[in-house]
C-alpha positions in Angstrom: 37.5 -53.4 47.8 37.8 -50.1 46.1 36.0 -49.5 42.8 38.2 -48.2 40.0 37.4 -44.6 38.9 35.6 -44.5 35.6 37.7 -43.4 32.7 37.0 -39.9 31.4 35.0 -39.8 28.2 37.1 -38.9 25.2 36.7 -35.2 24.2 34.6 -35.2 21.0 34.1 -31.5 20.7 34.6 -30.2 17.2 34.4 -26.7 15.8 33.0 -26.6 12.3 33.4 -23.6 10.0 30.1 -23.6 8.1 30.8 -20.4 6.3 28.7 -17.9 8.3 29.7 -14.4 7.4 28.5 -11.0 8.6 26.5 -9.0 6.1 28.7 -6.3 4.6 26.4 -5.1 1.8 24.5 -1.8 1.6 22.0 -1.0 4.3 18.9 0.2 2.4 17.0 1.3 5.5 13.4 2.2 6.2 12.6 4.0 2.9 13.5 0.9 0.9 11.5 -1.4 3.2 8.5 1.0 2.9 8.7 1.1 -0.9 9.0 -2.7 -1.0 5.9 -3.2 1.2 4.0 -0.7 -0.9 4.9 -2.4 -4.1 4.1 -5.9 -2.8 0.8 -4.7 -1.4 -0.2 -3.0 -4.7 0.8 -6.0 -6.7 -1.1 -8.3 -4.3 -4.3 -6.2 -4.7 -4.4 -7.5 -8.3 -3.1 -11.0 -7.5 0.3 -10.4 -9.0 3.0 -12.5 -7.4 0.3 -14.8 -6.0 -1.4 -17.9 -7.1 -3.5 -18.0 -10.3 -6.6 -18.4 -8.2 -5.9 -15.1 -6.4 -5.8 -13.3 -9.7 -9.2 -14.3 -10.9 -11.5 -12.0 -8.9 -9.5 -8.8 -9.0 -8.8 -9.1 -12.8 -12.4 -10.0 -13.4 -13.6 -7.0 -11.6 -11.1 -4.8 -13.4 -12.4 -6.1 -16.7 -16.0 -5.5 -15.6 -15.1 -2.0 -14.6 -13.6 -1.3 -18.1 -16.3 -2.9 -20.3 -18.9 -0.1 -20.0 -16.1 2.5 -20.9 -15.3 0.4 -24.0 -19.0 0.3 -25.0 -19.5 4.0 -24.4 -16.3 4.7 -26.4 -17.4 2.5 -29.3 -20.8 4.2 -29.5 -19.2 7.6 -29.5 -16.7 6.7 -32.3 -19.3 4.9 -34.4 -22.0 7.6 -34.0 -19.4 10.5 -34.1 -21.0 12.0 -31.0 -19.8 15.3 -29.7 -19.8 14.0 -26.1 -20.0 10.7 -24.3 -23.2 9.2 -23.0 -22.0 9.6 -19.4 -19.8 12.2 -17.7 -16.4 11.2 -16.5 -17.4 12.2 -12.9 -20.5 9.9 -13.0 -18.7 6.7 -14.1 -17.6 5.6 -10.6 -21.1 6.4 -9.3 -22.7 4.1 -11.8 -20.1 1.3 -11.1 -20.2 1.7 -7.4 -21.1 -1.9 -6.7 -18.0 -3.2 -8.6 -15.8 -0.8 -6.6 -17.4 -2.0 -3.3 -16.9 -5.7 -4.2 -13.3 -5.1 -5.2 -12.5 -3.2 -2.0 -14.3 -5.8 0.1 -12.3 -8.6 -1.5 -8.8 -6.9 -1.5 -8.7 -4.8 1.7 -8.9 -8.0 4.0 -6.3 -9.6 1.7 -4.0 -6.7 2.4 -4.2 -6.6 6.2 -6.2 -9.5 7.6 -3.7 -12.2 6.7 -0.9 -10.4 8.6 -3.2 -10.2 11.6 -4.4 -13.8 11.4 -1.0 -15.3 11.0 0.6 -12.9 13.5 3.3 -11.7 11.1 3.0 -8.0 11.9 5.7 -8.2 14.7 8.0 -9.7 12.1 7.6 -6.5 10.0 8.5 -4.4 13.0 11.6 -6.5 13.8 13.1 -5.0 10.7 14.0 -1.3 10.1 10.4 -0.3 9.6 8.2 1.5 12.0 4.4 1.4 12.6 3.9 4.5 10.5 5.8 3.0 7.6 3.5 -0.1 7.6 0.3 2.0 7.8 1.4 4.4 5.1 2.5 1.6 2.8 -0.7 -0.3 3.2 -2.9 2.8 2.9 -1.1 4.1 -0.1 -1.2 0.7 -1.9 -4.9 0.3 -1.3 -5.7 3.8 -2.5 -3.4 3.3 -5.5 -5.1 0.0 -6.4 -8.5 1.7 -6.3 -7.2 4.6 -8.4 -6.0 2.2 -11.1 -9.4 0.5 -11.0 -11.4 3.7 -11.3 -9.1 5.8 -13.5 -8.4 3.3 -16.3 -12.0 3.4 -17.6 -11.8 7.2 -17.7 -8.6 7.0 -19.7 -10.3 4.7 -22.1 -13.1 7.2 -22.5 -10.7 10.0 -23.0 -8.8 8.1 -25.7 -12.1 7.4 -27.3 -13.0 11.1 -27.3 -9.9 11.7 -29.4 -10.8 9.0 -31.8 -14.3 10.5 -32.1 -12.7 13.9 -32.7 -14.4 15.6 -29.8 -13.3 19.0 -28.6 -9.9 18.4 -27.1 -9.9 21.1 -24.5 -13.3 20.3 -23.2 -12.6 16.6 -23.0 -9.2 17.2 -21.3 -10.9 19.4 -18.7 -13.6 16.8 -18.0 -11.1 14.0 -17.9 -9.0 15.9 -15.3 -12.1 16.5 -13.2 -12.9 12.8 -13.4 -9.3 11.9 -12.2 -9.6 14.3 -9.3 -13.0 12.8 -8.4 -11.8 9.2 -8.4 -8.6 10.2 -6.6 -10.7 11.5 -3.7 -12.9 8.4 -3.8 -9.8 6.1 -3.8 -8.2 7.8 -0.7 -11.5 7.8 1.2 -12.7 4.3 0.3 -9.2 2.9 0.7 -9.0 4.2 4.3 -12.5 3.0 5.2 -11.9 -0.5 3.7 -8.6 -1.0 5.6 -10.1 0.1 8.9 -13.0 -2.3 8.5 -10.6 -5.1 7.5 -8.0 -4.4 10.2 -10.6 -4.7 13.0 -10.8 -8.4 12.7 -8.3 -11.1 11.6 -11.1 -13.1 10.0 -11.3 -12.3 6.3 -15.0 -13.1 6.0 -16.0 -10.6 8.6 -13.8 -8.0 7.0 -15.5 -8.6 3.6 -19.0 -8.3 5.1 -18.0 -5.1 7.1 -16.7 -3.3 4.1 -19.7 -4.1 1.9 -22.1 -3.1 4.7 -20.4 0.2 5.4 -20.4 1.2 1.7 -23.7 -0.1 0.5 -26.0 0.2 3.5 -25.0 3.8 4.2 -25.5 4.8 0.6 -28.9 3.0 0.4 -30.1 4.6 3.7 -28.9 8.1 2.7 -30.4 7.8 -0.8 -33.8 6.6 0.7 -33.9 9.5 3.1 -33.0 12.0 0.3 -35.8 10.6 -1.8 -38.2 11.0 1.1 -37.0 14.6 1.7 -37.6 15.4 -2.0 -41.0 13.8 -2.0 -42.1 15.8 1.1 -40.6 19.1 -0.3 -38.0 19.2 2.3 -35.3 19.9 -0.3 -32.9 21.7 2.1 -32.2 18.5 3.9 -31.0 16.6 0.8 -27.5 18.1 0.7 -27.0 17.7 4.4 -28.1 14.1 4.3 -25.3 13.4 1.8 -22.8 13.9 4.6 -23.6 10.5 6.1 -22.4 8.2 3.3 -18.9 7.9 1.7 -20.2 7.8 -1.8 -22.6 10.7 -1.4 -19.7 12.7 0.1 -17.8 12.2 -3.1 -20.9 13.0 -5.2 -21.5 16.2 -3.3 -17.9 17.2 -3.4 -17.5 16.9 -7.1 -20.8 18.7 -7.7 -19.7 21.6 -5.5 -16.1 22.1 -6.8 -15.7 20.1 -10.1 -18.8 21.1 -12.0 -20.1 17.5 -12.0 -23.9 17.1 -12.7 -26.0 16.8 -9.6 -26.9 13.2 -8.8 -29.1 13.9 -5.8 -32.9 13.6 -6.1 -34.5 16.4 -8.1 -31.0 17.3 -9.4 -30.4 19.2 -6.3 -27.0 21.0 -6.4 -24.5 21.3 -3.5 -23.6 25.0 -3.0 -20.0 26.1 -2.3 -20.7 26.7 1.4 -22.1 23.1 1.9 -19.3 21.9 -0.3 -16.7 23.2 2.2 -18.4 21.2 4.9 -18.3 18.1 2.6 -14.5 18.7 2.1 -13.9 19.0 5.8 -15.8 15.8 6.5 -13.8 13.9 3.9 -10.5 15.2 5.3 -11.7 14.3 8.8 -12.7 10.8 7.7 -9.3 10.2 6.0 -7.5 11.5 9.1 -9.7 9.3 11.4 -8.9 6.2 9.3 -5.2 6.9 9.5 -5.4 7.5 13.2 -7.5 4.3 13.8 -5.0 2.2 11.8 -2.1 3.7 13.8 -3.8 2.8 17.0 -4.7 -0.7 15.8 -1.1 -1.5 14.9 0.2 -0.1 18.1 -1.4 -3.1 19.8 -0.9 -5.9 17.3 2.7 -4.9 16.7 3.8 -5.8 20.2 
């Protein structure tokens, strides 16, 4: 007995027009993507566009950075002083711990999360290259540091006008201070990003940044003090080459007329200052190169 052939299943195929359309708007390209990444990273360094909890620490550190400038300005205006109690170029040196904590907290926030959640390849799937990512992140971190360190100087300069100090002299000193903190921002920003990009774990990045900035400065300052106590003063300036902060101190002393902050008020001559400048430029270039190499691997 033959079995009847099964009936063919009814054709239920349907084509639904759900409205997908090709994009026909403007193609903004790499430059727009780079600017957007820079803007987002700069805003993120102060918690803008993020949760309220993310704003607390950077805004608190920004306030702590500005309070001494407000106090110095108030004293100058009230006492009608002819100059501030501290030089513009010395402000960042005195507040170095605040700068280190800010950098240690925000550099990992800028790059470690992208590494931990493996979102870097998503950036590179767009019209953005590795160099765009590195330049945007580096520029944003340096800019955030510049805002942090230059704002107190601006407060002091405005205070000098209120206290009726000599305009030309204060403008010159203010300009020297801006150049000094600009160098510090570029150098520290690169070092902070390199330390943070070496590990996807934010805690390790925080510890690495603080260690590099504080331990090197403490070790160099100790060795400089020993050299001064043992009358080996020629070594003081050369020892300053081994710490990011003492590099900035020596550079501004050699070329910006800043007071000497080394033991015994030892000054850095022009010849040694050129070596300081070359080392700073070399460190900035090395930080950029390391970041480029790092993101060549993680961007795959």
